[in-house]
BAVEX-205847 format. One line per field, with one value per atom (N, C-alpha, C): residue in one letter; atom name; x, y, z. Coordinates in pm, whole numbers, plus 50000, padded with zeros to 5 digits. Layout:
N
res: A:...
atom: CA:...
c1: X:...
c2: Y:...
c3: Z:...
This chain:
261
res: X:X:X:X:X:X:X:X:X:X:X:X:X:X:X:X:X:X:X:X:X:X:X:X:X:X:X:X:X:X:X:X:X:X:X:X:X:X:X:X:X:X:X:X:X:X:X:X:X:X:X:X:X:X:X:X:X:X:X:X:X:X:X:X:X:X:X:X:X:X:X:X:X:X:X:X:X:X:X:X:X:X:X:X:X:X:X:X:X:X:X:X:X:X:X:X:X:X:X:X:X:X:X:X:X:X:X:X:X:X:X:X:X:X:X:X:X:X:X:X:X:X:X:X:X:X:X:X:X:X:X:X:X:X:X:X:X:X:X:X:X:X:X:X:X:X:X:X:X:X:X:X:X:X:X:X:X:X:X:X:X:X:X:X:X:X:X:X:X:X:X:X:X:X:X:X:X:X:X:X:X:X:X:X:X:X:X:X:X:X:X:X:X:X:X:X:X:X:X:X:X:X:X:X:X:X:X:X:X:X:X:X:X:X:X:X:X:X:X:X:X:X:X:X:X:X:X:X:X:X:X:X:X:X:X:X:X:X:X:X:X:X:X:X:X:X:X:X:X:X:X:X:X:X:X:X:X:X:X:X:X:X:X:X:X:X:X:X:X:X:X:X:X:X:X:X:X:X:X:X:X:X:X:X:X:X:X:X:X:X:X:X:X:X:X:X:X:X:X:X:X:X:X:X:X:X:X:X:X:X:X:X:X:X:X:X:X:X:X:X:X:X:X:X:X:X:X:X:X:X:X:X:X:X:X:X:X:X:X:X:X:X:X:X:X:X:X:X:X:X:X:X:X:X:X:X:X:X:X:X:X:X:X:X:X:X:X:X:X:X:X:X:X:X:X:X:X:X:X:X:X:X:X:X:X:X:X:X:X:X:X:X:X:X:X:X:X:X:X:X:X:X:X:X:X:X:X:X:X:X:X:X:X:X:X:X:X:X:X:X:X:X:X:X:X:X:X:X:X:X:X:X:X:X:X:X:X:X:X:X:X:X:X:X:X:X:X:X:X:X:X:X:X:X:X:X:X:X:X:X:X:X:X:X:X:X:X:X:X:X:X:X:X:X:X:X:X:X:X:X:X:X:X:X:X:X:X:X:X:X:X:X:X:X:X:X:X:X:X:X:X:X:X:X:X:X:X:X:X:X:X:X:X:X:X:X:X:X:X:X:X:X:X:X:X:X:X:X:X:X:X:X:X:X:X:X:X:X:X:X:X:X:X:X:X:X:X:X:X:X:X:X:X:X:X:X:X:X:X:X:X:X:X:X:X:X:X:X:X:X:X:X:X:X:X:X:X:X:X:X:X:X:X:X:X:X:X:X:X:X:X:X:X:X:X:X:X:X:X:X:X:X:X:X:X:X:X:X:X:X:X:X:X:X:X:X:X:X:X:X:X:X:X:X:X:X:X:X:X:X:X:X:X:X:X:X:X:X:X:X:X:X:X:X:X:X:X:X:X:X:X:X:X:X:X:X:X:X:X:X:X:X:X:X:X:X:X:X:X:X:X:X:X:X:X:X:X:X:X:X:X:X:X:X:X:X:X:X:X:X:X:X:X:X:X:X:X:X:X:X:X:X:X:X:X:X:X:X:X:X:X:X:X:X:X:X:X:X:X:X:X:X:X:X:X:X:X:X:X:X:X:X:X:X:X:X:X:X:X:X:X:X:X:X:X:X:X:X:X:X:X:X:X:X:X:X:X:X:X:X:X:X:X:X:X:X:X:X:X:X:X:X:X:X:X:X:X:X:X:X:X:X:X
atom: N:CA:C:N:CA:C:N:CA:C:N:CA:C:N:CA:C:N:CA:C:N:CA:C:N:CA:C:N:CA:C:N:CA:C:N:CA:C:N:CA:C:N:CA:C:N:CA:C:N:CA:C:N:CA:C:N:CA:C:N:CA:C:N:CA:C:N:CA:C:N:CA:C:N:CA:C:N:CA:C:N:CA:C:N:CA:C:N:CA:C:N:CA:C:N:CA:C:N:CA:C:N:CA:C:N:CA:C:N:CA:C:N:CA:C:N:CA:C:N:CA:C:N:CA:C:N:CA:C:N:CA:C:N:CA:C:N:CA:C:N:CA:C:N:CA:C:N:CA:C:N:CA:C:N:CA:C:N:CA:C:N:CA:C:N:CA:C:N:CA:C:N:CA:C:N:CA:C:N:CA:C:N:CA:C:N:CA:C:N:CA:C:N:CA:C:N:CA:C:N:CA:C:N:CA:C:N:CA:C:N:CA:C:N:CA:C:N:CA:C:N:CA:C:N:CA:C:N:CA:C:N:CA:C:N:CA:C:N:CA:C:N:CA:C:N:CA:C:N:CA:C:N:CA:C:N:CA:C:N:CA:C:N:CA:C:N:CA:C:N:CA:C:N:CA:C:N:CA:C:N:CA:C:N:CA:C:N:CA:C:N:CA:C:N:CA:C:N:CA:C:N:CA:C:N:CA:C:N:CA:C:N:CA:C:N:CA:C:N:CA:C:N:CA:C:N:CA:C:N:CA:C:N:CA:C:N:CA:C:N:CA:C:N:CA:C:N:CA:C:N:CA:C:N:CA:C:N:CA:C:N:CA:C:N:CA:C:N:CA:C:N:CA:C:N:CA:C:N:CA:C:N:CA:C:N:CA:C:N:CA:C:N:CA:C:N:CA:C:N:CA:C:N:CA:C:N:CA:C:N:CA:C:N:CA:C:N:CA:C:N:CA:C:N:CA:C:N:CA:C:N:CA:C:N:CA:C:N:CA:C:N:CA:C:N:CA:C:N:CA:C:N:CA:C:N:CA:C:N:CA:C:N:CA:C:N:CA:C:N:CA:C:N:CA:C:N:CA:C:N:CA:C:N:CA:C:N:CA:C:N:CA:C:N:CA:C:N:CA:C:N:CA:C:N:CA:C:N:CA:C:N:CA:C:N:CA:C:N:CA:C:N:CA:C:N:CA:C:N:CA:C:N:CA:C:N:CA:C:N:CA:C:N:CA:C:N:CA:C:N:CA:C:N:CA:C:N:CA:C:N:CA:C:N:CA:C:N:CA:C:N:CA:C:N:CA:C:N:CA:C:N:CA:C:N:CA:C:N:CA:C:N:CA:C:N:CA:C:N:CA:C:N:CA:C:N:CA:C:N:CA:C:N:CA:C:N:CA:C:N:CA:C:N:CA:C:N:CA:C:N:CA:C:N:CA:C:N:CA:C:N:CA:C:N:CA:C:N:CA:C:N:CA:C:N:CA:C:N:CA:C:N:CA:C:N:CA:C:N:CA:C:N:CA:C:N:CA:C:N:CA:C:N:CA:C:N:CA:C:N:CA:C:N:CA:C:N:CA:C:N:CA:C:N:CA:C:N:CA:C:N:CA:C:N:CA:C:N:CA:C:N:CA:C:N:CA:C:N:CA:C:N:CA:C:N:CA:C:N:CA:C:N:CA:C:N:CA:C:N:CA:C:N:CA:C:N:CA:C:N:CA:C:N:CA:C:N:CA:C:N:CA:C:N:CA:C:N:CA:C:N:CA:C:N:CA:C:N:CA:C:N:CA:C:N:CA:C:N:CA:C:N:CA:C:N:CA:C:N:CA:C:N:CA:C:N:CA:C:N:CA:C:N:CA:C:N:CA:C:N:CA:C:N:CA:C:N:CA:C:N:CA:C:N:CA:C:N:CA:C:N:CA:C:N:CA:C:N:CA:C:N:CA:C:N:CA:C:N:CA:C:N:CA:C:N:CA:C:N:CA:C:N:CA:C:N:CA:C:N:CA:C:N:CA:C:N:CA:C:N:CA:C:N:CA:C:N:CA:C:N:CA:C
c1: 35343:35302:35153:35036:34946:34947:35021:35084:35177:35275:35295:35239:35145:35071:35001:34908:34850:34908:35049:35133:35155:35162:35165:35093:34944:34826:34790:34828:34832:34914:35061:35138:35071:35043:34999:34869:34789:34696:34730:34824:34845:34972:35011:35080:34997:34935:34797:34743:34674:34619:34705:34813:34945:34919:34997:34978:34836:34737:34614:34583:34620:34634:34698:34862:34959:34883:34792:34755:34638:34543:34460:34514:34658:34663:34737:34786:34843:34759:34642:34532:34472:34445:34392:34425:34530:34563:34511:34488:34440:34340:34226:34079:34132:34249:34278:34330:34337:34435:34606:34630:34777:34820:34916:34979:35088:35192:35343:35399:35561:35619:35614:35565:35537:35421:35303:35203:35210:35207:35225:35300:35455:35522:35501:35439:35414:35274:35208:35108:35119:35217:35254:35333:35406:35490:35412:35310:35195:35083:35065:34997:35095:35206:35285:35284:35319:35334:35220:35072:34943:34921:34982:34966:35073:35182:35226:35199:35161:35087:34985:34872:34781:34791:34892:34893:35073:35081:35222:35285:35164:35220:35224:35171:35208:35274:35347:35492:35592:35602:35660:35747:35582:35608:35682:35673:35710:35845:35894:36045:36110:36045:36152:36173:36044:36096:36209:36182:36285:36432:36437:36544:36636:36551:36593:36717:36676:36820:36891:37069:37131:37065:37085:37007:36907:36790:36695:36735:36780:36855:36926:37003:37120:36987:36888:36808:36731:36709:36629:36723:36820:36926:36960:36931:36958:36804:36747:36585:36578:36638:36575:36668:36810:36887:36831:36826:36765:36620:36586:36460:36499:36570:36618:36700:36779:36852:36760:36620:36539:36466:36439:36335:36442:36583:36677:36687:36674:36691:36605:36514:36353:36361:36361:36365:36477:36613:36712:36655:36629:36670:36511:36439:36296:36327:36418:36523:36570:36653:36677:36593:36494:36396:36322:36284:36192:36287:36421:36514:36517:36498:36539:36403:36290:36145:36122:36198:36194:36288:36411:36472:36454:36436:36382:36528:36489:36578:36641:36717:36734:36647:36689:36603:36633:36545:36538:36666:36605:36702:36592:36707:36625:36518:36374:36344:36285:36331:36282:36191:36100:35920:35958:35953:35983:35821:35837:35656:35665:35487:35375:35277:35228:35149:35015:34990:34901:34782:34675:34541:34475:34501:34426:34566:34466:34550:34552:34484:34483:34602:34614:34792:34672:34729:34690:34676:34618:34654:34772:34867:35002:35035:35046:35106:35044:34906:34856:34928:34950:35037:35128:35224:35368:35342:35243:35210:35209:35112:35089:35148:35278:35409:35459:35514:35601:35546:35425:35345:35380:35325:35371:35552:35617:35716:35818:35717:35714:35692:35562:35495:35600:35664:35719:35857:35903:36040:36050:36027:35979:36084:36227:36319:36395:36287:36315:36271:36336:36313:36249:36206:36147:36157:36212:36237:36093:36004:35926:35939:35954:36038:35939:35909:35855:35803:35859:35801:35637:35593:35467:35466:35404:35361:35270:35267:35181:34988:34993:34852:34841:34949:34915:34853:34781:34757:34821:34915:35002:35147:35230:35347:35338:35400:35371:35438:35556:35604:35530:35410:35301:35214:35189:35081:35106:35227:35259:35252:35316:35313:35211:35111:34955:34933:34906:34906:34938:35078:35140:35110:35109:35058:34951:34858:34723:34684:34785:34782:34856:34904:34979:35113:35219:35319:35341:35454:35501:35546:35566:35549:35726:35775:35886:35981:35923:36023:35986:35944:35887:35949:36036:36092:36036:35994:35960:36078:36088:36169:36108:36054:35969:36001:36152:36206:36243:36218:36311:36174:36193:36110:36119:36241:36276:36325:36325:36400:36507:36596:36760:36715:36678:36680:36618:36512:36473:36574:36652:36761:36871:36895:37020:36996:36867:36827:36795:36732:36749:36866:36974:37109:37137:37133:37193:37111:37002:36910:36979:36988:37066:37185:37259:37405:37369:37289:37256:37246:37123:37074:37143:37262:37287:37228:37190:37079:37145:37088:37134:37147:37292:37337:37245:37210:37144:37016:36974:36847:36717:36597:36491:36467:36431:36343:36208:36118:35971:35927:35912:35807:35754:35710:35662:35747:35747:35818:35879:35838:35923:35975:35968:36107:36193:36202:36326:36451:36478:36616:36677:36594:36636:36664:36598:36582:36700:36727:36854:37009:36985:37119:37137:37028:37045:37065:37065:37091:37229:37267:37380:37509:37446:37532:37538:37426:37463:37527:37559:37640:37533:37422:37348:37385:37283:37321:37208:37147:37028:37054:36957:36963:36917:36763:36658:36549:36453:36327:36196:36131:35995:35889:35842:35790:35660:35548:35433:35379:35225:35175:35079:35164:35111:34969:34892:34761:34788:34722:34776:34726:34626:34582:34741:34798:34902:35050:35015:35172:35251:35174:35245:35322:35260:35260:35428:35376:35488:35616:35600:35709:35796:35735:35764:35888:35797:35863:35954:35961:36058:36211:36190:36293:36367:36314:36317:36396:36329:36442:36565:36560:36662:36810:36778:36848:36923:36840:36832:36941:36914:37005:37161:37133:37281:37404:37314:37363:37388:37323:37342:37327:37338:37346:37264
c2: 48244:48219:48239:48252:48338:48449:48568:48681:48664:48597:48570:48544:48423:48400:48476:48579:48687:48772:48825:48891:48873:48718:48649:48652:48651:48652:48813:48890:49033:49089:49038:49041:48947:48845:48784:48856:48922:49000:49134:49227:49308:49295:49201:49189:49146:49050:49037:49136:49231:49350:49471:49476:49563:49481:49345:49267:49284:49305:49275:49452:49570:49666:49693:49661:49677:49618:49485:49430:49489:49568:49644:49753:49830:49969:49923:49818:49778:49741:49675:49654:49769:49870:50016:50058:50096:50156:50039:49912:49826:49844:49915:49981:50066:50153:50224:50176:50031:49993:50000:50008:50042:49876:49863:49732:49699:49740:49731:49644:49625:49572:49586:49724:49792:49765:49700:49664:49518:49483:49341:49225:49306:49253:49299:49415:49450:49395:49337:49239:49112:49073:48915:48917:49002:48978:49012:49111:49133:49008:48929:48803:48718:48714:48600:48663:48776:48817:48786:48772:48785:48630:48551:48401:48339:48387:48363:48411:48533:48576:48495:48447:48380:48269:48224:48060:48017:48121:48102:47967:47913:47767:47684:47700:47610:47594:47742:47788:47729:47770:47746:47528:47545:47363:47302:47369:47350:47380:47482:47560:47431:47394:47330:47190:47157:46984:47011:47139:47163:47179:47236:47280:47177:47038:46875:46859:46895:46859:46970:46910:47013:47119:47062:47124:47199:47179:47262:47388:47362:47421:47539:47510:47643:47664:47634:47741:47837:47792:47846:48002:47958:48027:48136:48101:48183:48284:48250:48291:48417:48362:48494:48552:48576:48648:48742:48720:48752:48871:48792:48870:48996:48993:49068:49180:49158:49258:49306:49269:49337:49435:49393:49465:49602:49582:49698:49784:49708:49827:49918:49843:49960:50019:50005:50086:50217:50189:50270:50346:50306:50372:50459:50440:50496:50609:50620:50709:50806:50801:50869:50973:50836:50930:50999:51018:51145:51203:51224:51318:51416:51355:51421:51502:51433:51491:51640:51617:51742:51865:51822:51907:52020:52148:52277:52312:52377:52424:52572:52623:52761:52846:52978:53106:53102:53086:53119:53037:52896:52808:52807:52751:52674:52572:52599:52490:52427:52263:52165:52107:52109:51998:51857:51746:51651:51572:51575:51507:51393:51395:51269:51281:51172:51140:51272:51263:51336:51331:51358:51255:51342:51330:51408:51566:51669:51796:51793:51748:51800:51735:51780:51665:51592:51467:51385:51403:51352:51401:51402:51311:51302:51452:51493:51560:51696:51716:51836:51879:51785:51788:51841:51776:51861:51993:51998:52188:52240:52203:52303:52321:52253:52267:52351:52364:52421:52579:52558:52710:52757:52693:52771:52823:52745:52772:52938:52888:53011:53131:53143:53253:53309:53262:53252:53339:53268:53284:53380:53513:53602:53583:53572:53515:53426:53348:53182:53160:53075:53051:52887:52867:52668:52634:52514:52427:52336:52313:52213:52114:51999:51877:51728:51707:51603:51570:51491:51470:51446:51415:51358:51206:51154:51002:50987:50867:50792:50849:50833:50867:50998:51065:51185:51294:51395:51485:51601:51632:51747:51694:51717:51697:51744:51672:51675:51837:51896:51995:52120:52091:52193:52201:52093:52085:52167:52143:52180:52370:52395:52548:52625:52523:52576:52617:52517:52500:52629:52657:52747:52897:52920:53039:53077:52985:53016:53025:53020:53036:53187:53252:53369:53400:53256:53298:53341:53439:53487:53428:53358:53271:53332:53445:53432:53363:53320:53296:53099:53049:52903:52839:52735:52697:52557:52550:52405:52307:52153:52113:51964:51920:51881:51747:51715:51573:51432:51502:51371:51254:51137:51048:50970:50961:50937:51054:51014:51126:51140:51075:51100:51204:51177:51262:51393:51409:51517:51596:51538:51622:51677:51574:51549:51694:51685:51762:51926:51913:52026:52116:52027:52080:52144:52110:52151:52350:52350:52433:52501:52505:52591:52634:52537:52584:52731:52690:52726:52879:52905:53020:53075:53008:53083:53092:53018:53001:52960:52972:52935:52788:52758:52585:52504:52575:52547:52481:52419:52364:52297:52309:52276:52176:52029:51952:51942:51927:51922:51755:51686:51587:51506:51421:51351:51314:51326:51308:51184:51077:50942:50937:51002:51045:51107:51186:51311:51244:51121:51069:51034:51004:50928:50996:51146:51230:51300:51340:51390:51289:51192:51074:51130:51079:51100:51254:51377:51474:51484:51462:51492:51407:51266:51217:51284:51384:51466:51598:51596:51767:51857:51837:51913:51910:52058:52044:52084:51981:51997:52076:52161:52207:52179:52134:52069:51986:51996:51933:52037:52056:52101:51985:51905:51804:51781:51748:51725:51615:51644:51502:51426:51318:51210:51140:51116:51048:50987:50952:50856:50700:50664:50526:50500:50584:50522:50519:50597:50592:50494:50363:50244:50204:50157:50116:50219:50296:50413:50429:50407:50406:50310:50185:50069:50037:50052:50072:50139:50263:50350:50280:50238:50116:50069:49951:49884:49961:50059:50124:50183:50228:50281:50158:50061:49973:49911:49918:49923:50039:50139:50216:50230:50192:50223:50087:49973:49829:49878:49909:49887:50038:50118:50257:50326
c3: 86761:86654:86563:86640:86580:86536:86613:86536:86416:86380:86324:86179:86194:86062:86002:86106:86066:86003:86005:85969:85806:85795:85695:85578:85646:85559:85505:85585:85594:85463:85501:85363:85244:85233:85102:85089:85145:85080:85030:85119:85045:84912:84909:84786:84676:84706:84651:84550:84632:84589:84524:84565:84446:84312:84331:84223:84066:84163:84101:84052:84147:84048:83970:83975:83854:83719:83699:83657:83583:83649:83614:83531:83593:83526:83400:83386:83224:83176:83199:83086:83060:83136:83080:82926:82899:82760:82683:82672:82594:82556:82653:82577:82438:82459:82328:82246:82260:82096:82154:82273:82271:82364:82251:82270:82260:82376:82362:82459:82459:82565:82712:82681:82838:82897:82832:82916:82848:82791:82770:82853:82853:83007:83127:83123:83304:83320:83219:83275:83307:83222:83218:83359:83386:83531:83648:83628:83716:83776:83670:83698:83749:83716:83777:83928:83939:84127:84134:84116:84176:84216:84090:84119:84245:84266:84377:84519:84523:84583:84687:84588:84623:84678:84586:84598:84641:84778:84818:84873:84941:85001:84904:84792:84690:84636:84564:84578:84593:84727:84822:84817:84773:84816:84690:84574:84416:84423:84454:84503:84595:84713:84787:84732:84635:84545:84435:84368:84282:84352:84478:84525:84577:84573:84649:84560:84440:84327:84283:84272:84269:84142:84010:83878:83937:83973:84023:84136:84214:84285:84209:84129:84011:83978:83891:83837:83909:84052:84108:84192:84172:84236:84108:83991:83848:83798:83853:83838:84021:84077:84201:84188:84134:84080:83980:83893:83768:83768:83914:83927:84001:84119:84177:84141:84025:83954:83870:83852:83737:83826:83972:84034:84096:84118:84180:84031:83903:83783:83779:83792:83761:83859:84007:84137:84083:84100:84050:83927:83807:83705:83707:83784:83780:83860:83957:84045:83956:83847:83775:83662:83655:83545:83619:83746:83802:83839:83893:83890:83800:83666:83518:83520:83510:83503:83583:83697:83791:83772:83708:83688:83612:83722:83617:83516:83377:83337:83351:83306:83312:83236:83254:83200:83062:82962:82877:82748:82800:82752:82617:82498:82393:82382:82385:82399:82282:82286:82184:82217:82153:82186:82128:82161:82093:82057:81907:81815:81885:81873:81893:81814:81834:81705:81726:81580:81587:81487:81534:81491:81365:81241:81117:81156:81171:81171:81354:81438:81558:81677:81742:81846:81915:81896:82013:82197:82234:82377:82478:82424:82483:82415:82282:82230:82272:82333:82357:82512:82577:82728:82692:82594:82602:82514:82440:82435:82532:82601:82701:82782:82832:82916:82836:82700:82613:82608:82607:82619:82721:82851:82994:82988:82948:82969:82886:82775:82646:82687:82751:82811:82943:83033:83104:83072:82982:82927:82802:82812:82691:82529:82617:82498:82476:82534:82485:82329:82249:82120:82127:82007:82054:81895:81898:81812:81810:81690:81737:81599:81677:81626:81562:81466:81415:81268:81213:81067:81073:80953:80898:80891:80971:80965:80857:80798:80721:80732:80850:80883:80950:80891:80946:80870:80860:80763:80740:80835:80847:80926:80921:80998:81139:81241:81402:81425:81314:81392:81283:81215:81193:81294:81326:81432:81522:81640:81716:81676:81563:81563:81527:81467:81470:81592:81681:81842:81918:81931:81968:81938:81788:81726:81769:81749:81817:81944:82049:82182:82198:82096:82099:82125:82119:82097:81972:81951:81856:81726:81603:81524:81472:81504:81475:81601:81718:81842:81794:81701:81646:81553:81544:81414:81393:81266:81277:81207:81278:81211:81204:81032:81022:80926:80975:80890:80958:81101:81166:81214:81241:81253:81387:81448:81566:81690:81801:81949:81871:81832:81811:81713:81575:81490:81554:81587:81696:81720:81782:81892:81781:81693:81585:81502:81409:81338:81414:81546:81631:81619:81665:81664:81597:81450:81350:81323:81340:81351:81452:81564:81691:81649:81572:81515:81419:81308:81180:81251:81349:81372:81517:81543:81676:81791:81811:81894:82062:82161:82266:82304:82311:82307:82441:82539:82674:82622:82646:82565:82741:82660:82750:82653:82716:82615:82683:82596:82607:82582:82689:82642:82758:82773:82877:82992:83127:83213:83232:83180:83163:83090:82952:82895:82876:82964:83010:83011:83097:83134:82992:82927:82805:82696:82727:82590:82595:82720:82803:82728:82757:82716:82587:82503:82380:82319:82404:82340:82380:82474:82491:82419:82383:82282:82122:82105:81963:82001:82101:82183:82196:82257:82312:82468:82507:82644:82752:82789:82825:82946:82997:83161:83241:83184:83288:83158:83235:83138:83182:83069:83064:83065:83159:83170:83145:83048:83001:83129:83166:83248:83162:83169:83124:83141:83101:83172:83257:83340:83453:83409:83299:83292:83192:83141:83058:83078:83234:83312:83338:83375:83424:83272:83158:83035:83025:83021:82939:83003:83140:83241:83210:83243:83244:83103:82975:82823:82809:82896:82881:82988:83098:83169:83028:83020:82892:82755:82725:82624:82660:82812:82825:82879:82888:82937:82792:82669:82515:82444:82483:82450:82527:82651:82731:82668:82661:82614:82443:82339:82209:82141:82220:82201:82067
């Protein structure tokens, strides 16, 4: 019995530390004014998990009282089922996301770099990471051409496409290998408008999508929907403090895309 009690205590401490760590991870992006469904919902669920772990005995007692009534028992079954389904979904879809991010593209695929925020005329941290990944692929695949895709936001001095073009040409990529698509405002438009360019210019229809690793799976889904053939991913390294927030948000976006299109 003592050994069993010790194991239970260790498990409670372990789960408490895990949920505390997750809560802190979801809080970190808030320091740079990032508040979205990823970190807000993630933080809420982490705090709930932490509370259950810390006050496990109290939680069990409350559940026991609720389950003593038929309606209460039904509610608990529903909640437990939803939690189980939710956790299973996140685990499974995370596996698909990781696999998509790690899939190497064919040689000399047509590169599509998905836009991201521009600070004035300079790439944001996340856009810089995407451009680093694009540069590396283009430098290794001399016959590959690149479409930089992204319009101009209201708080940006130049379009995302122009910013990406400037970065890559300054790094030494020949300007005739880079085509700007500067009208799109969403990932779907990035890919749809890029497809038109590929068809008009007769480029290789096998494409390599350059975006953050967590985004590769959904980007590939959207690419196939518009008739493109993504052969693999050129994944950028997402800053670690942002990863939990954006990864979790992406699992929600994937579900939304699958259900509502």
